[in-house]
All heavy atoms as TSV, in Angstrom:
chain	resi	resn	atom	element	x	y	z
A	1	MET	N	N	95.455	79.117	129.976
A	1	MET	CA	C	96.733	79.748	129.744
A	1	MET	C	C	96.971	79.796	128.200
A	1	MET	O	O	96.820	78.854	127.521
A	1	MET	CB	C	97.794	78.963	130.429
A	1	MET	CG	C	99.169	79.573	130.227
A	1	MET	SD	S	100.335	78.837	131.354
A	1	MET	CE	C	101.503	78.215	130.191
A	2	ARG	N	N	97.359	80.969	127.712
A	2	ARG	CA	C	97.637	81.120	126.287
A	2	ARG	C	C	99.057	80.691	125.993
A	2	ARG	O	O	100.055	81.070	126.631
A	2	ARG	CB	C	97.496	82.593	125.929
A	2	ARG	CG	C	97.662	82.853	124.463
A	2	ARG	CD	C	97.284	84.280	124.111
A	2	ARG	NE	N	97.686	84.527	122.785
A	2	ARG	CZ	C	98.461	85.503	122.396
A	2	ARG	NH1	N	98.885	86.402	123.272
A	2	ARG	NH2	N	98.823	85.662	121.137
A	3	GLU	N	N	99.214	79.858	124.992
A	3	GLU	CA	C	100.512	79.369	124.558
A	3	GLU	C	C	101.063	80.327	123.534
A	3	GLU	O	O	100.416	80.620	122.543
A	3	GLU	CB	C	100.369	77.997	123.952
A	3	GLU	CG	C	101.657	77.262	123.838
A	3	GLU	CD	C	101.431	75.826	123.458
A	3	GLU	OE1	O	100.526	75.204	123.958
A	3	GLU	OE2	O	102.231	75.339	122.644
A	4	THR	N	N	102.285	80.854	123.779
A	4	THR	CA	C	102.872	81.836	122.842
A	4	THR	C	C	104.053	81.298	122.069
A	4	THR	O	O	104.386	81.772	121.040
A	4	THR	CB	C	103.301	83.084	123.599
A	4	THR	OG1	O	104.236	82.699	124.618
A	4	THR	CG2	C	102.106	83.813	124.209
A	5	ALA	N	N	104.653	80.239	122.573
A	5	ALA	CA	C	105.839	79.679	121.870
A	5	ALA	C	C	105.352	78.565	120.951
A	5	ALA	O	O	104.461	77.818	121.245
A	5	ALA	CB	C	106.823	79.108	122.904
A	6	PRO	N	N	106.029	78.414	119.796
A	6	PRO	CA	C	105.683	77.343	118.889
A	6	PRO	C	C	105.857	75.973	119.633
A	6	PRO	O	O	106.802	75.820	120.397
A	6	PRO	CB	C	106.694	77.441	117.745
A	6	PRO	CG	C	107.190	78.864	117.820
A	6	PRO	CD	C	107.098	79.257	119.264
A	7	ASN	N	N	104.972	75.040	119.364
A	7	ASN	CA	C	105.052	73.760	120.094
A	7	ASN	C	C	105.554	72.619	119.243
A	7	ASN	O	O	105.554	71.489	119.646
A	7	ASN	CB	C	103.719	73.439	120.802
A	7	ASN	CG	C	102.570	73.345	119.835
A	7	ASN	OD1	O	102.762	73.298	118.636
A	7	ASN	ND2	N	101.398	73.297	120.369
A	8	THR	N	N	105.836	72.889	117.979
A	8	THR	CA	C	106.420	71.843	117.128
A	8	THR	C	C	107.572	72.485	116.340
A	8	THR	O	O	107.642	73.684	116.188
A	8	THR	CB	C	105.409	71.249	116.114
A	8	THR	OG1	O	105.109	72.257	115.170
A	8	THR	CG2	C	104.159	70.766	116.840
A	9	VAL	N	N	108.443	71.599	115.859
A	9	VAL	CA	C	109.546	72.123	115.022
A	9	VAL	C	C	109.011	72.807	113.783
A	9	VAL	O	O	109.505	73.865	113.389
A	9	VAL	CB	C	110.493	70.952	114.664
A	9	VAL	CG1	C	111.572	71.443	113.698
A	9	VAL	CG2	C	111.158	70.354	115.927
A	10	ASP	N	N	107.957	72.214	113.175
A	10	ASP	CA	C	107.397	72.840	111.978
A	10	ASP	C	C	106.861	74.224	112.262
A	10	ASP	O	O	107.108	75.200	111.474
A	10	ASP	CB	C	106.272	71.998	111.393
A	10	ASP	CG	C	106.792	70.727	110.714
A	10	ASP	OD1	O	108.006	70.614	110.539
A	10	ASP	OD2	O	105.917	69.869	110.383
A	11	GLU	N	N	106.200	74.422	113.392
A	11	GLU	CA	C	105.730	75.756	113.753
A	11	GLU	C	C	106.889	76.694	114.047
A	11	GLU	O	O	106.841	77.871	113.664
A	11	GLU	CB	C	104.796	75.649	114.988
A	11	GLU	CG	C	103.477	74.997	114.715
A	11	GLU	CD	C	102.672	74.737	115.951
A	11	GLU	OE1	O	103.254	74.792	117.063
A	11	GLU	OE2	O	101.465	74.475	115.847
A	12	ALA	N	N	107.929	76.162	114.633
A	12	ALA	CA	C	109.105	77.029	114.902
A	12	ALA	C	C	109.777	77.470	113.572
A	12	ALA	O	O	110.209	78.582	113.457
A	12	ALA	CB	C	110.081	76.263	115.799
A	13	ILE	N	N	109.834	76.535	112.638
A	13	ILE	CA	C	110.418	76.860	111.353
A	13	ILE	C	C	109.589	77.934	110.657
A	13	ILE	O	O	110.135	78.892	110.108
A	13	ILE	CB	C	110.569	75.594	110.467
A	13	ILE	CG1	C	111.692	74.756	110.999
A	13	ILE	CG2	C	110.812	75.932	108.983
A	13	ILE	CD1	C	111.888	73.403	110.380
A	14	LEU	N	N	108.280	77.791	110.682
A	14	LEU	CA	C	107.398	78.813	110.082
A	14	LEU	C	C	107.538	80.151	110.794
A	14	LEU	O	O	107.592	81.220	110.144
A	14	LEU	CB	C	105.949	78.364	110.107
A	14	LEU	CG	C	105.580	77.329	109.047
A	14	LEU	CD1	C	104.196	76.734	109.387
A	14	LEU	CD2	C	105.596	77.934	107.653
A	15	ALA	N	N	107.611	80.147	112.117
A	15	ALA	CA	C	107.766	81.363	112.887
A	15	ALA	C	C	109.065	82.040	112.588
A	15	ALA	O	O	109.142	83.280	112.412
A	15	ALA	CB	C	107.627	81.069	114.387
A	16	PHE	N	N	110.167	81.283	112.530
A	16	PHE	CA	C	111.450	81.831	112.180
A	16	PHE	C	C	111.451	82.443	110.779
A	16	PHE	O	O	111.907	83.548	110.557
A	16	PHE	CB	C	112.517	80.755	112.276
A	16	PHE	CG	C	113.947	81.202	112.083
A	16	PHE	CD1	C	114.687	81.556	113.182
A	16	PHE	CD2	C	114.510	81.277	110.834
A	16	PHE	CE1	C	116.024	81.948	113.011
A	16	PHE	CE2	C	115.798	81.692	110.649
A	16	PHE	CZ	C	116.573	82.001	111.726
A	17	GLY	N	N	110.886	81.657	109.859
A	17	GLY	CA	C	110.780	82.145	108.469
A	17	GLY	C	C	109.975	83.440	108.366
A	17	GLY	O	O	110.348	84.366	107.647
A	18	ARG	N	N	108.876	83.529	109.123
A	18	ARG	CA	C	108.070	84.757	109.103
A	18	ARG	C	C	108.854	85.935	109.718
A	18	ARG	O	O	108.730	87.047	109.201
A	18	ARG	CB	C	106.770	84.521	109.853
A	18	ARG	CG	C	105.860	85.703	109.758
A	18	ARG	CD	C	104.529	85.428	110.347
A	18	ARG	NE	N	103.664	86.521	110.032
A	18	ARG	CZ	C	102.423	86.625	110.489
A	18	ARG	NH1	N	101.942	85.710	111.250
A	18	ARG	NH2	N	101.693	87.665	110.166
A	19	SER	N	N	109.629	85.678	110.751
A	19	SER	CA	C	110.370	86.743	111.384
A	19	SER	C	C	111.510	87.264	110.482
A	19	SER	O	O	111.852	88.432	110.564
A	19	SER	CB	C	110.975	86.256	112.718
A	19	SER	OG	O	109.977	85.940	113.638
A	20	TRP	N	N	112.066	86.371	109.679
A	20	TRP	CA	C	113.295	86.711	108.967
A	20	TRP	C	C	113.139	86.898	107.467
A	20	TRP	O	O	114.125	87.267	106.796
A	20	TRP	CB	C	114.359	85.631	109.244
A	20	TRP	CG	C	114.951	85.776	110.580
A	20	TRP	CD1	C	114.587	85.140	111.741
A	20	TRP	CD2	C	115.968	86.690	110.986
A	20	TRP	NE1	N	115.366	85.576	112.779
A	20	TRP	CE2	C	116.199	86.531	112.319
A	20	TRP	CE3	C	116.746	87.677	110.284
A	20	TRP	CZ2	C	117.168	87.263	113.038
A	20	TRP	CZ3	C	117.678	88.366	110.949
A	20	TRP	CH2	C	117.898	88.175	112.355
A	21	TYR	N	N	111.974	86.647	106.862
A	21	TYR	CA	C	111.878	86.695	105.394
A	21	TYR	C	C	112.215	88.089	104.877
A	21	TYR	O	O	112.768	88.241	103.773
A	21	TYR	CB	C	110.545	86.196	104.874
A	21	TYR	CG	C	109.383	87.168	105.001
A	21	TYR	CD1	C	109.087	88.110	104.039
A	21	TYR	CD2	C	108.562	87.145	106.117
A	21	TYR	CE1	C	108.025	88.978	104.116
A	21	TYR	CE2	C	107.474	87.995	106.239
A	21	TYR	CZ	C	107.224	88.935	105.218
A	21	TYR	OH	O	106.186	89.760	105.360
A	22	GLY	N	N	111.903	89.121	105.596
A	22	GLY	CA	C	112.176	90.480	105.182
A	22	GLY	C	C	113.673	90.829	105.175
A	22	GLY	O	O	114.093	91.856	104.612
A	23	TYR	N	N	114.485	89.934	105.798
A	23	TYR	CA	C	115.912	90.158	105.908
A	23	TYR	C	C	116.689	89.080	105.166
A	23	TYR	O	O	117.841	88.822	105.484
A	23	TYR	CB	C	116.353	90.177	107.368
A	23	TYR	CG	C	115.536	91.177	108.176
A	23	TYR	CD1	C	114.488	90.755	108.990
A	23	TYR	CD2	C	115.837	92.530	108.140
A	23	TYR	CE1	C	113.725	91.652	109.674
A	23	TYR	CE2	C	115.084	93.430	108.872
A	23	TYR	CZ	C	114.072	92.992	109.657
A	23	TYR	OH	O	113.309	93.887	110.368
A	24	GLY	N	N	116.047	88.407	104.214
A	24	GLY	CA	C	116.736	87.407	103.428
A	24	GLY	C	C	116.701	86.028	104.023
A	24	GLY	O	O	117.321	85.107	103.503
A	25	GLY	N	N	115.990	85.815	105.134
A	25	GLY	CA	C	115.763	84.477	105.684
A	25	GLY	C	C	116.593	84.119	106.879
A	25	GLY	O	O	116.450	83.023	107.387
A	26	GLY	N	N	117.456	84.985	107.339
A	26	GLY	CA	C	118.302	84.668	108.502
A	26	GLY	C	C	119.648	84.101	108.026
A	26	GLY	O	O	119.740	83.566	106.959
A	27	SER	N	N	120.626	84.205	108.911
A	27	SER	CA	C	121.952	83.721	108.569
A	27	SER	C	C	122.025	82.199	108.671
A	27	SER	O	O	121.238	81.586	109.406
A	27	SER	CB	C	123.019	84.359	109.460
A	27	SER	OG	O	122.953	83.781	110.744
A	28	ASP	N	N	122.939	81.601	107.943
A	28	ASP	CA	C	123.153	80.168	108.031
A	28	ASP	C	C	123.435	79.751	109.493
A	28	ASP	O	O	122.939	78.749	109.969
A	28	ASP	CB	C	124.318	79.722	107.177
A	28	ASP	CG	C	124.026	79.829	105.681
A	28	ASP	OD1	O	122.909	80.304	105.271
A	28	ASP	OD2	O	124.911	79.541	104.869
A	29	GLU	N	N	124.195	80.585	110.188
A	29	GLU	CA	C	124.564	80.284	111.575
A	29	GLU	C	C	123.319	80.348	112.495
A	29	GLU	O	O	123.169	79.431	113.317
A	29	GLU	CB	C	125.622	81.276	112.089
A	29	GLU	CG	C	126.069	81.021	113.508
A	29	GLU	CD	C	127.100	81.985	113.980
A	29	GLU	OE1	O	127.767	82.657	113.178
A	29	GLU	OE2	O	127.260	82.048	115.246
A	30	ASP	N	N	122.481	81.338	112.351
A	30	ASP	CA	C	121.263	81.450	113.147
A	30	ASP	C	C	120.359	80.261	112.921
A	30	ASP	O	O	119.770	79.730	113.862
A	30	ASP	CB	C	120.524	82.752	112.865
A	30	ASP	CG	C	121.184	83.969	113.437
A	30	ASP	OD1	O	121.985	83.804	114.367
A	30	ASP	OD2	O	120.929	85.064	112.900
A	31	ILE	N	N	120.268	79.818	111.674
A	31	ILE	CA	C	119.425	78.675	111.310
A	31	ILE	C	C	119.980	77.403	111.988
A	31	ILE	O	O	119.258	76.626	112.580
A	31	ILE	CB	C	119.338	78.500	109.802
A	31	ILE	CG1	C	118.492	79.655	109.214
A	31	ILE	CG2	C	118.733	77.153	109.401
A	31	ILE	CD1	C	118.617	79.808	107.711
A	32	TYR	N	N	121.302	77.244	111.922
A	32	TYR	CA	C	121.892	76.049	112.524
A	32	TYR	C	C	121.748	76.052	114.060
A	32	TYR	O	O	121.386	75.019	114.632
A	32	TYR	CB	C	123.378	75.953	112.159
A	32	TYR	CG	C	123.997	74.676	112.684
A	32	TYR	CD1	C	123.774	73.494	112.022
A	32	TYR	CD2	C	124.705	74.644	113.887
A	32	TYR	CE1	C	124.280	72.285	112.486
A	32	TYR	CE2	C	125.196	73.442	114.369
A	32	TYR	CZ	C	124.969	72.285	113.670
A	32	TYR	OH	O	125.458	71.086	114.181
A	33	VAL	N	N	121.902	77.185	114.680
A	33	VAL	CA	C	121.761	77.262	116.125
A	33	VAL	C	C	120.315	76.991	116.537
A	33	VAL	O	O	120.057	76.263	117.513
A	33	VAL	CB	C	122.233	78.670	116.629
A	33	VAL	CG1	C	121.830	78.868	118.086
A	33	VAL	CG2	C	123.728	78.807	116.481
A	34	ALA	N	N	119.380	77.517	115.788
A	34	ALA	CA	C	117.955	77.378	116.134
A	34	ALA	C	C	117.428	75.949	115.890
A	34	ALA	O	O	116.602	75.457	116.621
A	34	ALA	CB	C	117.112	78.395	115.397
A	35	PHE	N	N	117.892	75.331	114.782
A	35	PHE	CA	C	117.254	74.086	114.370
A	35	PHE	C	C	118.235	72.902	114.204
A	35	PHE	O	O	117.779	71.786	113.979
A	35	PHE	CB	C	116.515	74.321	113.036
A	35	PHE	CG	C	115.483	75.398	113.117
A	35	PHE	CD1	C	115.715	76.603	112.555
A	35	PHE	CD2	C	114.338	75.189	113.831
A	35	PHE	CE1	C	114.786	77.661	112.683
A	35	PHE	CE2	C	113.398	76.184	113.955
A	35	PHE	CZ	C	113.626	77.422	113.377
A	36	GLY	N	N	119.488	73.178	114.242
A	36	GLY	CA	C	120.478	72.100	114.028
A	36	GLY	C	C	120.473	71.599	112.580
A	36	GLY	O	O	120.828	70.465	112.320
A	37	LEU	N	N	120.042	72.458	111.706
A	37	LEU	CA	C	119.958	72.166	110.272
A	37	LEU	C	C	120.861	73.084	109.466
A	37	LEU	O	O	121.025	74.250	109.822
A	37	LEU	CB	C	118.528	72.339	109.722
A	37	LEU	CG	C	117.432	71.488	110.309
A	37	LEU	CD1	C	116.055	72.019	109.805
A	37	LEU	CD2	C	117.611	70.061	109.880
A	38	GLY	N	N	121.406	72.558	108.393
A	38	GLY	CA	C	122.083	73.445	107.436
A	38	GLY	C	C	121.003	74.270	106.781
A	38	GLY	O	O	119.855	73.938	106.704
A	39	ALA	N	N	121.442	75.381	106.176
A	39	ALA	CA	C	120.501	76.303	105.580
A	39	ALA	C	C	119.716	75.661	104.458
A	39	ALA	O	O	118.492	75.882	104.333
A	39	ALA	CB	C	121.258	77.563	105.029
A	40	ARG	N	N	120.367	74.856	103.641
A	40	ARG	CA	C	119.649	74.211	102.508
A	40	ARG	C	C	118.515	73.326	103.059
A	40	ARG	O	O	117.387	73.400	102.542
A	40	ARG	CB	C	120.607	73.373	101.637
A	40	ARG	CG	C	119.895	72.741	100.509
A	40	ARG	CD	C	120.833	72.350	99.359
A	40	ARG	NE	N	120.098	72.150	98.129
A	40	ARG	CZ	C	119.763	73.125	97.300
A	40	ARG	NH1	N	120.074	74.363	97.513
A	40	ARG	NH2	N	119.086	72.854	96.195
A	41	SER	N	N	118.806	72.520	104.046
A	41	SER	CA	C	117.738	71.646	104.620
A	41	SER	C	C	116.595	72.477	105.200
A	41	SER	O	O	115.434	72.144	105.047
A	41	SER	CB	C	118.326	70.731	105.673
A	41	SER	OG	O	119.247	69.855	105.119
A	42	TYR	N	N	116.963	73.547	105.889
A	42	TYR	CA	C	115.953	74.421	106.493
A	42	TYR	C	C	115.034	75.012	105.414
A	42	TYR	O	O	113.795	74.965	105.550
A	42	TYR	CB	C	116.600	75.529	107.309
A	42	TYR	CG	C	115.654	76.651	107.669
A	42	TYR	CD1	C	114.791	76.550	108.710
A	42	TYR	CD2	C	115.570	77.771	106.869
A	42	TYR	CE1	C	113.888	77.526	109.017
A	42	TYR	CE2	C	114.692	78.796	107.122
A	42	TYR	CZ	C	113.842	78.641	108.259
A	42	TYR	OH	O	112.960	79.665	108.506
A	43	PHE	N	N	115.611	75.572	104.378
A	43	PHE	CA	C	114.790	76.230	103.334
A	43	PHE	C	C	113.984	75.208	102.482
A	43	PHE	O	O	112.893	75.551	102.080
A	43	PHE	CB	C	115.656	77.172	102.434
A	43	PHE	CG	C	116.011	78.425	103.164
A	43	PHE	CD1	C	117.287	78.650	103.686
A	43	PHE	CD2	C	115.052	79.412	103.411
A	43	PHE	CE1	C	117.568	79.799	104.335
A	43	PHE	CE2	C	115.348	80.564	104.052
A	43	PHE	CZ	C	116.608	80.745	104.568
A	44	GLU	N	N	114.502	74.000	102.334
A	44	GLU	CA	C	113.707	73.007	101.660
A	44	GLU	C	C	112.489	72.631	102.507
A	44	GLU	O	O	111.348	72.494	102.034
A	44	GLU	CB	C	114.535	71.763	101.414
A	44	GLU	CG	C	115.551	71.937	100.289
A	44	GLU	CD	C	116.538	70.770	100.169
A	44	GLU	OE1	O	116.659	69.967	101.110
A	44	GLU	OE2	O	117.222	70.746	99.155
A	45	ARG	N	N	112.717	72.494	103.812
A	45	ARG	CA	C	111.618	72.187	104.731
A	45	ARG	C	C	110.628	73.329	104.787
A	45	ARG	O	O	109.402	73.115	104.755
A	45	ARG	CB	C	112.171	71.836	106.103
A	45	ARG	CG	C	111.158	71.261	107.018
A	45	ARG	CD	C	111.843	70.561	108.161
A	45	ARG	NE	N	110.893	70.132	109.158
A	45	ARG	CZ	C	111.263	69.516	110.254
A	45	ARG	NH1	N	112.532	69.242	110.522
A	45	ARG	NH2	N	110.365	69.119	111.127
A	46	LEU	N	N	111.109	74.569	104.911
A	46	LEU	CA	C	110.241	75.752	104.957
A	46	LEU	C	C	109.396	75.805	103.673
A	46	LEU	O	O	108.172	76.016	103.746
A	46	LEU	CB	C	111.021	77.025	105.156
A	46	LEU	CG	C	110.214	78.301	105.123
A	46	LEU	CD1	C	109.177	78.316	106.231
A	46	LEU	CD2	C	111.182	79.504	105.278
A	47	ARG	N	N	110.017	75.575	102.545
A	47	ARG	CA	C	109.283	75.610	101.288
A	47	ARG	C	C	108.148	74.579	101.270
A	47	ARG	O	O	107.030	74.900	100.824
A	47	ARG	CB	C	110.240	75.385	100.110
A	47	ARG	CG	C	109.580	75.505	98.754
A	47	ARG	CD	C	110.549	75.312	97.610
A	47	ARG	NE	N	111.255	74.009	97.772
A	47	ARG	CZ	C	112.228	73.640	97.003
A	47	ARG	NH1	N	112.720	74.428	96.099
A	47	ARG	NH2	N	112.768	72.453	97.196
A	48	ARG	N	N	108.398	73.423	101.749
A	48	ARG	CA	C	107.342	72.365	101.826
A	48	ARG	C	C	106.280	72.799	102.763
A	48	ARG	O	O	105.080	72.644	102.502
A	48	ARG	CB	C	107.921	71.041	102.292
A	48	ARG	CG	C	108.609	70.255	101.184
A	48	ARG	CD	C	108.848	68.822	101.593
A	48	ARG	NE	N	109.570	68.687	102.875
A	48	ARG	CZ	C	110.913	68.661	102.987
A	48	ARG	NH1	N	111.703	68.803	101.973
A	48	ARG	NH2	N	111.440	68.551	104.209
A	49	LEU	N	N	106.632	73.371	103.932
A	49	LEU	CA	C	105.617	73.777	104.891
A	49	LEU	C	C	104.707	74.889	104.390
A	49	LEU	O	O	103.544	74.958	104.722
A	49	LEU	CB	C	106.317	74.261	106.201
A	49	LEU	CG	C	106.972	73.177	107.036
A	49	LEU	CD1	C	107.811	73.816	108.151
A	49	LEU	CD2	C	105.944	72.225	107.584
A	50	LEU	N	N	105.253	75.741	103.535
A	50	LEU	CA	C	104.448	76.814	103.008
A	50	LEU	C	C	103.322	76.342	102.102
A	50	LEU	O	O	102.416	77.074	101.820
A	50	LEU	CB	C	105.365	77.838	102.281
A	50	LEU	CG	C	106.256	78.632	103.191
A	50	LEU	CD1	C	107.296	79.405	102.354
A	50	LEU	CD2	C	105.474	79.568	104.072
A	51	ASP	N	N	103.435	75.114	101.641
A	51	ASP	CA	C	102.403	74.516	100.766
A	51	ASP	C	C	101.442	73.635	101.594
A	51	ASP	O	O	100.541	73.012	100.987
A	51	ASP	CB	C	103.007	73.725	99.641
A	51	ASP	CG	C	103.792	74.575	98.663
A	51	ASP	OD1	O	103.362	75.757	98.483
A	51	ASP	OD2	O	104.806	74.153	98.113
A	52	GLU	N	N	101.630	73.525	102.861
A	52	GLU	CA	C	100.806	72.643	103.718
A	52	GLU	C	C	99.873	73.478	104.577
A	52	GLU	O	O	100.058	74.649	104.766
A	52	GLU	CB	C	101.704	71.760	104.595
A	52	GLU	CG	C	102.551	70.804	103.791
A	52	GLU	CD	C	103.457	69.942	104.610
A	52	GLU	OE1	O	103.402	70.048	105.861
A	52	GLU	OE2	O	104.185	69.151	104.049
A	53	PRO	N	N	98.848	72.798	105.148
A	53	PRO	CA	C	97.877	73.476	106.032
A	53	PRO	C	C	98.546	74.169	107.232
A	53	PRO	O	O	98.011	75.133	107.745
A	53	PRO	CB	C	96.970	72.346	106.489
A	53	PRO	CG	C	97.064	71.314	105.419
A	53	PRO	CD	C	98.448	71.401	104.907
A	54	ALA	N	N	99.730	73.739	107.614
A	54	ALA	CA	C	100.440	74.367	108.745
A	54	ALA	C	C	100.632	75.865	108.544
A	54	ALA	O	O	100.748	76.635	109.500
A	54	ALA	CB	C	101.765	73.697	108.989
A	55	SER	N	N	100.696	76.298	107.285
A	55	SER	CA	C	100.926	77.705	107.001
A	55	SER	C	C	99.633	78.488	106.794
A	55	SER	O	O	99.661	79.639	106.364
A	55	SER	CB	C	101.835	77.836	105.781
A	55	SER	OG	O	101.146	77.467	104.640
A	56	ALA	N	N	98.517	77.913	107.077
A	56	ALA	CA	C	97.216	78.530	106.815
A	56	ALA	C	C	97.055	79.868	107.541
A	56	ALA	O	O	96.319	80.734	107.088
A	56	ALA	CB	C	96.060	77.616	107.225
A	57	ALA	N	N	97.758	80.051	108.652
A	57	ALA	CA	C	97.644	81.330	109.419
A	57	ALA	C	C	98.345	82.474	108.660
A	57	ALA	O	O	98.095	83.636	109.023
A	57	ALA	CB	C	98.224	81.149	110.796
A	58	LEU	N	N	99.155	82.185	107.697
A	58	LEU	CA	C	99.874	83.230	106.977
A	58	LEU	C	C	99.005	83.693	105.819
A	58	LEU	O	O	98.377	82.892	105.103
A	58	LEU	CB	C	101.192	82.690	106.401
A	58	LEU	CG	C	102.215	82.185	107.371
A	58	LEU	CD1	C	103.364	81.476	106.631
A	58	LEU	CD2	C	102.736	83.320	108.227
A	59	ASP	N	N	98.999	84.983	105.573
A	59	ASP	CA	C	98.275	85.496	104.399
A	59	ASP	C	C	99.066	85.149	103.126
A	59	ASP	O	O	100.259	84.860	103.204
A	59	ASP	CB	C	98.032	86.988	104.526
A	59	ASP	CG	C	99.329	87.799	104.527
A	59	ASP	OD1	O	99.849	88.099	103.430
A	59	ASP	OD2	O	99.798	88.103	105.645
A	60	GLU	N	N	98.362	85.143	102.036
A	60	GLU	CA	C	99.015	84.694	100.775
A	60	GLU	C	C	100.199	85.576	100.390
A	60	GLU	O	O	101.210	85.066	99.854
A	60	GLU	CB	C	97.962	84.649	99.638
A	60	GLU	CG	C	98.491	83.963	98.343
A	60	GLU	CD	C	98.967	82.517	98.575
A	60	GLU	OE1	O	98.435	81.796	99.427
A	60	GLU	OE2	O	99.933	82.148	97.876
A	61	THR	N	N	100.150	86.827	100.631
A	61	THR	CA	C	101.221	87.770	100.279
A	61	THR	C	C	102.496	87.389	101.071
A	61	THR	O	O	103.610	87.266	100.502
A	61	THR	CB	C	100.879	89.228	100.572
A	61	THR	OG1	O	99.766	89.538	99.745
A	61	THR	CG2	C	102.034	90.183	100.240
A	62	THR	N	N	102.349	87.142	102.351
A	62	THR	CA	C	103.483	86.717	103.202
A	62	THR	C	C	104.022	85.407	102.735
A	62	THR	O	O	105.261	85.202	102.584
A	62	THR	CB	C	103.060	86.632	104.670
A	62	THR	OG1	O	102.613	87.934	105.082
A	62	THR	CG2	C	104.206	86.184	105.548
A	63	ARG	N	N	103.160	84.440	102.430
A	63	ARG	CA	C	103.580	83.131	101.954
A	63	ARG	C	C	104.411	83.250	100.664
A	63	ARG	O	O	105.453	82.633	100.505
A	63	ARG	CB	C	102.404	82.185	101.731
A	63	ARG	CG	C	102.207	81.202	102.863
A	63	ARG	CD	C	101.283	80.036	102.441
A	63	ARG	NE	N	100.050	80.429	101.885
A	63	ARG	CZ	C	98.927	80.626	102.542
A	63	ARG	NH1	N	98.892	80.452	103.831
A	63	ARG	NH2	N	97.831	80.966	101.928
A	64	GLU	N	N	103.932	84.078	99.748
A	64	GLU	CA	C	104.667	84.298	98.492
A	64	GLU	C	C	106.037	84.891	98.723
A	64	GLU	O	O	106.985	84.534	98.065
A	64	GLU	CB	C	103.797	85.100	97.501
A	64	GLU	CG	C	102.670	84.350	96.912
A	64	GLU	CD	C	103.076	83.037	96.231
A	64	GLU	OE1	O	104.090	83.022	95.498
A	64	GLU	OE2	O	102.417	82.034	96.475
A	65	LYS	N	N	106.101	85.901	99.590
A	65	LYS	CA	C	107.429	86.465	99.862
A	65	LYS	C	C	108.358	85.499	100.526
A	65	LYS	O	O	109.552	85.469	100.215
A	65	LYS	CB	C	107.204	87.725	100.780
A	65	LYS	CG	C	106.581	88.853	100.056
A	65	LYS	CD	C	106.354	90.054	100.985
A	65	LYS	CE	C	105.682	91.199	100.226
A	65	LYS	NZ	N	105.457	92.368	101.089
A	66	MET	N	N	107.801	84.655	101.407
A	66	MET	CA	C	108.652	83.598	102.032
A	66	MET	C	C	109.078	82.569	101.036
A	66	MET	O	O	110.209	82.115	101.042
A	66	MET	CB	C	107.867	82.964	103.210
A	66	MET	CG	C	107.688	83.927	104.374
A	66	MET	SD	S	106.588	83.289	105.677
A	66	MET	CE	C	107.579	81.957	106.350
A	67	ARG	N	N	108.219	82.235	100.083
A	67	ARG	CA	C	108.572	81.283	99.005
A	67	ARG	C	C	109.714	81.876	98.144
A	67	ARG	O	O	110.636	81.175	97.702
A	67	ARG	CB	C	107.373	80.979	98.115
A	67	ARG	CG	C	106.413	80.008	98.734
A	67	ARG	CD	C	105.297	79.708	97.744
A	67	ARG	NE	N	104.293	78.857	98.377
A	67	ARG	CZ	C	103.023	79.160	98.606
A	67	ARG	NH1	N	102.580	80.378	98.243
A	67	ARG	NH2	N	102.208	78.344	99.188
A	68	ALA	N	N	109.651	83.181	97.890
A	68	ALA	CA	C	110.693	83.845	97.096
A	68	ALA	C	C	112.044	83.791	97.813
A	68	ALA	O	O	113.040	83.563	97.201
A	68	ALA	CB	C	110.304	85.307	96.809
A	69	VAL	N	N	112.013	83.945	99.137
A	69	VAL	CA	C	113.269	83.873	99.892
A	69	VAL	C	C	113.788	82.426	99.793
A	69	VAL	O	O	115.008	82.230	99.581
A	69	VAL	CB	C	113.067	84.280	101.384
A	69	VAL	CG1	C	114.283	83.912	102.231
A	69	VAL	CG2	C	112.760	85.764	101.482
A	70	CYS	N	N	112.940	81.474	99.945
A	70	CYS	CA	C	113.360	80.058	99.799
A	70	CYS	C	C	114.002	79.802	98.442
A	70	CYS	O	O	115.068	79.194	98.361
A	70	CYS	CB	C	112.179	79.081	100.016
A	70	CYS	SG	S	111.534	79.005	101.664
A	71	ALA	N	N	113.360	80.317	97.398
A	71	ALA	CA	C	113.885	80.114	96.048
A	71	ALA	C	C	115.264	80.717	95.891
A	71	ALA	O	O	116.161	80.087	95.309
A	71	ALA	CB	C	112.900	80.650	95.025
A	72	ARG	N	N	115.440	81.928	96.405
A	72	ARG	CA	C	116.761	82.581	96.321
A	72	ARG	C	C	117.800	81.784	97.113
A	72	ARG	O	O	118.957	81.612	96.629
A	72	ARG	CB	C	116.683	84.010	96.873
A	72	ARG	CG	C	116.165	84.998	95.906
A	72	ARG	CD	C	116.425	86.456	96.355
A	72	ARG	NE	N	115.905	86.735	97.648
A	72	ARG	CZ	C	114.656	87.105	97.922
A	72	ARG	NH1	N	113.764	87.237	96.944
A	72	ARG	NH2	N	114.281	87.372	99.161
A	73	ARG	N	N	117.461	81.366	98.287
A	73	ARG	CA	C	118.461	80.668	99.161
A	73	ARG	C	C	118.746	79.277	98.645
A	73	ARG	O	O	119.798	78.711	98.980
A	73	ARG	CB	C	117.963	80.625	100.608
A	73	ARG	CG	C	117.825	81.986	101.244
A	73	ARG	CD	C	119.138	82.662	101.519
A	73	ARG	NE	N	119.972	82.041	102.501
A	73	ARG	CZ	C	119.996	82.323	103.786
A	73	ARG	NH1	N	119.193	83.266	104.261
A	73	ARG	NH2	N	120.788	81.624	104.577
A	74	LEU	N	N	117.871	78.682	97.859
A	74	LEU	CA	C	118.117	77.324	97.342
A	74	LEU	C	C	118.781	77.309	95.990
A	74	LEU	O	O	119.066	76.238	95.455
A	74	LEU	CB	C	116.757	76.571	97.290
A	74	LEU	CG	C	116.196	76.190	98.659
A	74	LEU	CD1	C	114.787	75.699	98.535
A	74	LEU	CD2	C	117.096	75.187	99.334
A	75	ARG	N	N	119.106	78.468	95.435
A	75	ARG	CA	C	119.836	78.509	94.130
A	75	ARG	C	C	121.238	78.107	94.277
A	75	ARG	O	O	121.900	78.191	95.203
A	75	ARG	CB	C	119.802	79.930	93.561
A	75	ARG	CG	C	118.496	80.231	92.945
A	75	ARG	CD	C	118.599	81.514	92.169
A	75	ARG	NE	N	117.283	82.141	92.296
A	75	ARG	CZ	C	117.040	83.444	92.265
A	75	ARG	NH1	N	118.040	84.281	92.098
A	75	ARG	NH2	N	115.866	83.890	92.363
């Protein structure tokens, strides 16, 4: 059986980030509902994940765009 849903919180954070980076990263409310985290905590965690092997499935261009969203949201 093929697994289609993320099976860890880190994978879910990466999947959410990938889905929403083109729209500024998602709303603070959506982030809280999905993860129970404030936006700042979410983007700090996403930024760390983008530098770890967990993000290896993402191409470098996508990773860089996601990092840029993190940087903007953490200002």
